[in-house]
C-alpha positions as CSV (number, residue, x, y, z in Angstrom):
1,M,12.7,339.2,255.5
2,R,14.1,335.7,255.5
3,G,15.3,334.6,251.9
4,F,14.8,338.3,250.4
5,S,16.9,341.2,252.0
6,R,14.6,343.0,254.8
7,R,14.0,346.2,253.0
8,G,11.8,344.2,250.4
9,L,8.3,344.7,249.6
10,L,6.7,341.2,249.3
11,G,4.0,340.3,252.0
12,L,4.8,338.7,255.1
13,G,2.7,336.8,255.4
14,A,-0.1,312.4,240.1
15,A,-3.6,314.2,239.6
16,A,-7.0,312.4,239.4
17,A,-8.6,315.7,238.5
18,V,-10.2,316.5,234.9
19,G,-7.1,317.6,233.1
20,V,-7.2,321.5,231.6
21,A,-6.8,322.9,232.3
22,G,-6.5,358.9,231.5
23,C,-3.5,361.0,230.3
24,G,-3.0,362.3,226.9
25,F,-0.7,360.7,224.3
26,G,-1.1,362.8,220.5
27,G,0.8,365.0,219.2
28,G,4.0,365.7,220.6
29,D,2.9,364.5,224.4
30,R,5.8,362.2,225.9
31,P,4.4,360.2,228.5
32,R,6.1,360.8,232.4
33,G,8.5,358.6,234.2
34,V,6.6,356.5,237.2
35,G,5.7,358.7,239.9
36,G,5.8,361.6,237.6
37,G,9.1,362.2,236.4
38,P,10.9,363.4,233.3
39,P,9.9,362.2,230.5
40,V,10.8,358.1,229.5
41,A,12.1,356.6,225.7
42,V,8.3,355.4,224.2
43,I,9.0,352.4,222.4
44,G,8.0,351.8,218.6
45,D,4.2,353.7,218.4
46,G,4.0,354.5,221.6
47,S,1.8,351.7,223.6
48,T,4.7,350.7,226.0
49,A,7.5,352.7,226.9
50,D,10.5,352.5,228.7
51,T,9.9,353.6,232.4
52,G,13.0,352.6,234.2
53,P,13.0,349.6,236.9
54,Q,9.2,348.6,238.1
55,P,8.4,349.7,241.1
56,R,7.9,347.4,244.4
57,Q,10.1,344.6,243.7
58,P,12.1,343.3,246.8
59,D,16.0,343.8,247.3
60,R,17.8,341.3,245.9
61,P,17.1,337.6,247.2
62,V,20.1,336.1,249.3
63,P,21.0,332.6,250.0
64,L,19.6,330.5,252.5
65,Q,22.2,330.4,255.0
66,P,22.9,326.7,256.8
67,G,20.4,325.8,259.1
68,E,18.5,328.4,257.8
69,T,14.9,327.6,257.3
70,P,13.5,328.4,254.0
71,P,10.4,330.8,253.0
72,Q,7.6,329.5,252.3
73,F,6.7,330.8,248.7
74,V,3.0,331.0,247.4
75,V,2.2,332.4,243.7
76,F,-1.0,333.2,242.3
77,S,-1.3,333.1,238.7
78,W,-4.0,334.6,236.6
79,D,-4.2,333.4,232.8
80,G,-5.6,335.5,230.1
81,A,-6.2,338.4,232.8
82,G,-8.5,340.6,230.5
83,E,-10.9,342.5,232.4
84,I,-14.4,341.3,231.2
85,G,-16.5,343.5,233.0
86,N,-16.6,341.7,236.2
87,G,-14.8,343.7,238.1
88,L,-12.3,340.6,239.0
89,F,-9.1,342.1,237.8
90,P,-9.4,344.8,240.4
91,R,-11.1,343.3,242.6
92,F,-7.4,340.9,242.8
93,L,-5.3,343.8,242.5
94,K,-6.8,345.6,245.4
95,L,-6.4,342.0,247.4
96,A,-3.1,341.9,246.8
97,K,-2.0,345.3,247.7
98,D,-4.2,344.8,251.0
99,H,-2.2,341.9,251.3
100,G,1.7,342.5,250.2
101,A,1.1,340.4,247.5
102,T,2.1,340.0,244.1
103,M,1.1,338.0,241.5
104,T,1.9,336.9,237.6
105,F,-0.7,337.8,235.0
106,F,-0.1,335.6,232.0
107,L,-1.6,338.0,229.3
108,S,-3.6,336.7,226.1
109,G,-2.2,338.9,223.7
110,L,-5.7,338.5,221.7
111,Y,-7.1,340.7,224.0
112,L,-5.5,344.0,223.0
113,L,-6.7,343.3,219.8
114,P,-10.1,344.5,218.4
115,E,-12.0,341.9,217.0
116,S,-12.5,344.5,213.9
117,K,-8.6,343.5,213.6
118,K,-8.7,340.1,214.0
119,H,-7.5,339.5,210.6
120,L,-4.0,340.2,211.6
121,Y,-3.9,337.1,214.1
122,A,-2.3,334.1,211.8
123,P,-2.3,331.2,214.5
124,P,0.0,328.4,213.5
125,N,-2.3,325.7,211.8
126,N,-5.5,327.5,212.3
127,P,-7.4,329.7,210.2
128,V,-6.5,333.5,210.0
129,G,-8.4,335.4,212.9
130,A,-9.4,332.2,214.2
131,S,-9.8,331.7,218.4
132,D,-11.3,329.4,221.0
133,I,-11.2,332.5,223.4
134,G,-12.8,334.7,221.4
135,Y,-11.9,338.8,220.8
136,L,-12.8,341.4,223.9
137,K,-15.4,344.6,223.4
138,D,-13.4,347.7,222.6
139,E,-14.3,349.0,226.4
140,N,-13.2,345.5,227.6
141,V,-9.8,346.0,225.7
142,R,-9.7,349.7,227.3
143,A,-10.2,348.2,230.8
144,T,-7.7,345.8,230.1
145,L,-4.8,347.8,229.0
146,T,-5.7,350.3,232.4
147,H,-5.5,347.2,234.6
148,V,-2.6,345.9,233.1
149,R,-0.8,348.8,233.4
150,Q,-1.7,349.3,237.2
151,A,-0.2,345.6,237.7
152,W,3.0,346.9,236.5
153,L,3.2,349.9,238.9
154,D,2.3,348.1,241.3
155,G,5.1,344.9,241.6
156,H,2.7,341.8,239.4
157,E,4.5,340.2,236.9
158,I,3.4,340.2,233.2
159,G,3.8,336.9,231.5
160,T,2.0,335.6,228.7
161,H,-1.3,332.9,227.8
162,F,-0.4,333.3,224.2
163,N,-3.2,334.1,221.8
164,G,-6.3,331.7,220.8
165,H,-6.4,329.4,223.2
166,F,-6.4,326.1,220.6
167,C,-6.9,323.3,222.9
168,A,-8.4,319.9,220.6
169,G,-8.2,319.1,217.2
170,S,-5.5,319.8,214.2
171,G,-4.4,323.4,215.5
172,S,-4.4,322.4,219.3
173,V,-1.3,324.0,220.6
174,A,-0.5,320.1,221.4
175,R,1.0,319.5,218.3
176,W,3.2,322.7,217.5
177,S,6.4,322.7,216.5
178,P,9.6,325.2,218.2
179,T,8.5,327.3,215.2
180,D,5.1,327.4,215.1
181,W,5.5,328.3,219.2
182,R,7.9,331.4,217.8
183,S,5.3,332.5,215.3
184,E,2.3,332.9,218.0
185,I,4.9,334.6,220.4
186,D,5.7,336.7,218.2
187,Q,2.2,337.4,217.3
188,A,1.8,338.0,221.3
189,V,4.7,340.2,221.4
190,S,3.0,342.5,218.5
191,F,-0.5,342.4,220.0
192,V,1.3,344.0,223.6
193,T,3.5,346.1,221.6
194,N,0.9,347.7,218.8
195,W,-2.4,348.3,220.9
196,R,-2.0,351.8,219.8
197,T,-2.0,351.4,216.5
198,N,-4.6,348.3,215.9
199,T,-7.2,350.1,219.0
200,G,-7.0,353.8,217.9
201,F,-7.1,354.8,221.1
202,T,-5.1,358.6,221.6
203,D,-6.6,358.8,225.2
204,L,-4.4,356.1,227.3
205,P,-1.0,356.2,228.5
206,P,1.6,353.8,227.2
207,L,1.8,350.3,229.1
208,P,5.2,351.3,231.3
209,F,7.3,348.9,230.9
210,D,9.3,347.3,227.6
211,Y,7.4,343.6,227.2
212,R,10.4,342.0,224.8
213,R,12.6,342.4,227.8
214,E,10.1,341.4,230.6
215,L,8.7,338.5,229.2
216,T,10.6,335.7,230.9
217,G,7.6,332.8,231.4
218,S,4.9,331.7,230.5
219,R,1.9,329.2,230.5
220,T,0.4,327.2,227.7
221,P,-3.4,326.9,226.9
222,C,-4.8,324.1,229.0
223,L,-1.1,323.1,230.3
224,L,-0.7,321.9,226.8
225,G,2.3,321.6,224.1
226,Q,5.2,322.4,226.7
227,E,7.6,320.1,225.0
228,G,7.8,321.9,222.1
229,L,7.6,325.5,223.3
230,L,10.6,324.9,225.9
231,I,12.8,324.5,222.6
232,T,11.7,328.3,221.6
233,A,11.5,329.6,225.4
234,R,14.9,328.4,225.9
235,E,16.1,330.5,222.6
236,L,14.6,333.5,223.9
237,G,16.0,333.8,227.0
238,W,13.2,332.9,229.5
239,R,14.0,331.9,232.9
240,Y,10.4,329.5,233.4
241,D,7.9,328.0,232.1
242,A,4.4,326.9,234.5
243,S,2.5,324.9,231.6
244,S,3.1,321.2,233.2
245,P,0.2,319.4,234.7
246,G,-0.2,317.6,237.8
247,G,2.6,318.3,238.8
248,L,3.3,317.2,242.9
249,Q,4.0,319.5,246.0
250,R,7.9,319.3,245.7
251,W,11.0,322.0,244.9
252,P,11.3,322.6,241.0
253,V,14.2,321.3,238.5
254,K,14.6,322.8,235.4
255,K,13.9,321.1,231.9
256,E,15.8,322.2,228.6
257,G,17.6,324.9,231.4
258,I,14.0,326.5,231.8
259,W,12.7,326.4,235.7
260,D,9.3,323.8,235.7
261,L,6.7,325.3,237.5
262,P,3.8,322.8,237.2
263,L,0.2,323.3,239.0
264,Q,0.4,320.7,241.8
265,S,-2.5,318.2,243.1
266,L,-3.7,318.6,246.1
267,P,-5.7,317.2,248.9
268,F,-9.2,317.1,247.4
269,P,-11.4,317.1,250.8
270,G,-13.8,314.6,250.3
271,H,-12.4,312.4,248.0
272,T,-9.4,309.7,247.9
273,F,-7.8,311.5,244.9
274,E,-6.1,314.6,244.6
275,V,-7.0,317.9,242.2
276,L,-4.8,320.2,240.4
277,S,-4.1,323.4,241.7
278,M,-6.4,325.4,239.5
279,D,-9.6,326.7,240.0
280,Y,-11.4,325.1,236.2
281,N,-10.1,321.5,237.7
282,I,-11.9,322.2,241.0
283,L,-14.6,322.9,238.9
284,A,-14.4,320.2,236.7
285,N,-14.4,318.1,239.5
286,Q,-17.9,319.2,241.3
287,S,-20.0,320.0,238.6
288,K,-21.0,318.1,235.2
289,S,-20.9,321.0,233.4
290,T,-17.5,323.0,233.2
291,T,-19.0,326.3,233.9
292,R,-22.5,325.8,236.4
293,G,-23.7,323.9,238.6
294,V,-26.8,323.9,241.2
295,P,-26.9,326.6,242.9
296,A,-27.6,325.1,246.1
297,N,-24.2,323.2,246.3
298,Y,-22.4,326.4,246.0
299,P,-22.0,327.1,249.5
300,T,-20.2,323.5,250.0
301,W,-18.4,323.8,246.9
302,R,-16.7,326.8,247.8
303,T,-16.1,325.9,251.3
304,Q,-14.4,322.6,249.3
305,A,-12.6,325.1,247.2
306,T,-10.8,327.1,250.1
307,A,-10.5,324.0,251.6
308,T,-8.6,322.6,249.2
309,Y,-6.1,325.6,248.5
310,L,-5.3,325.9,252.3
311,G,-5.1,321.9,252.4
312,G,-2.0,322.1,250.2
313,F,-0.9,325.2,251.9
314,R,-0.4,323.6,255.2
315,R,0.8,320.4,254.0
316,A,3.9,321.8,252.1
317,Y,4.1,325.1,255.3
318,E,4.5,322.4,258.1
319,T,6.7,319.9,255.9
320,N,9.4,320.1,253.0
321,R,8.3,324.1,252.3
322,A,7.7,323.4,249.1
323,P,6.5,326.3,246.6
324,L,2.6,326.5,245.9
325,F,1.7,327.1,242.3
326,I,-2.4,328.5,242.3
327,G,-3.7,328.7,238.6
328,N,-6.5,331.0,238.1
329,H,-8.9,332.7,235.3
330,F,-10.8,335.9,235.8
331,E,-14.5,334.0,236.0
332,E,-17.2,334.0,237.8
333,W,-17.9,329.8,237.2
334,N,-20.9,328.6,239.6
335,G,-21.5,332.3,241.2
336,G,-17.9,333.4,241.9
337,I,-17.7,330.8,244.6
338,Y,-13.6,330.0,242.9
339,M,-13.1,333.3,243.7
340,D,-14.1,333.7,247.0
341,A,-12.0,331.0,247.8
342,V,-9.2,332.4,246.3
343,E,-9.5,335.6,248.0
344,E,-10.6,333.6,251.6
345,A,-7.3,331.4,250.8
346,L,-4.8,334.3,250.0
347,K,-5.8,336.0,253.2
348,A,-5.6,332.9,255.7
349,M,-2.0,332.7,253.8
350,S,-0.8,336.4,254.3
351,D,-0.3,336.7,257.6
352,K,1.7,333.4,258.4
353,R,5.5,333.7,259.4
354,D,8.0,333.1,256.3
355,V,5.9,333.3,253.9
356,R,6.5,335.2,250.8
357,L,3.4,335.8,248.1
358,V,5.0,336.6,245.0
359,S,4.9,336.8,241.3
360,F,6.6,333.2,239.3
361,R,9.4,336.0,238.1
362,Q,10.5,336.7,241.7
363,F,10.4,333.3,242.6
364,V,12.9,332.6,240.1
365,D,15.2,335.1,241.2
366,W,14.9,333.7,244.3
367,L,15.9,329.7,242.9
368,D,18.9,331.2,240.5
369,V,20.7,332.8,243.7
370,Q,20.6,329.8,245.7
371,D,23.4,327.2,246.5
372,P,23.1,324.0,244.1
373,K,23.5,321.8,247.1
374,T,21.2,323.6,249.1
375,L,18.2,322.8,246.0
376,A,19.3,319.5,245.7
377,R,18.7,319.4,249.5
378,L,15.3,321.0,249.6
379,R,14.4,318.5,246.0
380,S,15.4,315.5,248.3
381,L,12.6,315.5,250.7
382,A,8.8,313.9,249.3
383,V,5.7,315.6,248.7
384,G,4.7,315.8,252.7
385,Q,8.3,315.0,254.1
386,A,9.2,316.7,257.1
387,P,13.1,317.7,257.1
388,S,14.6,315.0,259.9
389,G,16.0,316.9,262.4
390,G,13.8,320.1,261.2
391,W,15.6,322.6,259.2
392,G,18.4,323.4,261.7
393,A,19.7,319.9,261.5
394,Y,18.8,319.1,258.1
395,L,19.9,322.4,256.1
396,S,23.2,322.7,258.4
397,A,24.9,320.1,256.5
398,V,24.9,322.3,253.4
């Protein structure tokens, strides 16, 4: 596999948009390792456990060789990553498995905190227990735990979408200081690593990872507040942030020592402007309401959303091979057409030569082993600009 060593498991295959963005574990029981191995080290109250290396990861990435064509990376990511009873989380876990893809799930910490315990959340510059996304029902917290566990075992990345999702007013994340972000992050990690105590659930296994060690990147609510966040992210040793709005389809750079992996402007069929590569932003440009429109328009809008994703993909794939970043929510807006569009786009991309459907962390792993001169050469290509003389000539000098 080009770009990763060959035994890897990865699949072979400025915006005018509206801006937003069952085993027991009681008493003396100890959880088994991945694959039913020996007992593993539980962490804290047993909400999480160190089960060893994550399964289904590619072998160590390797540098591009002179003249080699770079892979076409595509990252599908999910904001919030809660199972609210609509079956979308398991639907896309199955889709990913069927097509050899890995993804990034930006888990909202509050989705593992019962509403009866909301007094435990002290959001910066907001009242205790406040949240603009609300809390999940207990049965949905249980389902979210089950699917997050399976996602990690399937090889997906578990990032963070923080907690209360404050986008407006004096308490907006846009106004948060590095100290505010540190408090929010510490609380998000606490809700993930103490779900057993907070929920009282005793019949679910631990999440099979050390979340503090696992957490290497994020996406902020409504793509706001990155400037204050990056200072804290760097102090925590995070490797990337996916919060920049209105990015372009070009090879990425670092901000404050952190890889900046923005949502990108994509061609929007039927319009002269481009739209941000997220389901909500396509929705906001199709519907006057932010959650629904006229059902008679759904088939046309579904086709338009699918064409948006695939148009952005083709523009990169056939020219500069810039990575494509797509953001989503487990929501059934406008009859679920955006979920259908994401599914169709992933299927169409997955079997193309040189395509790698990866998580953000896996993509950063690849970036970090590349020759800086190679990356600089890739970054010199503009949106939709093919390498002069083909990849063999363009990268052979490096």
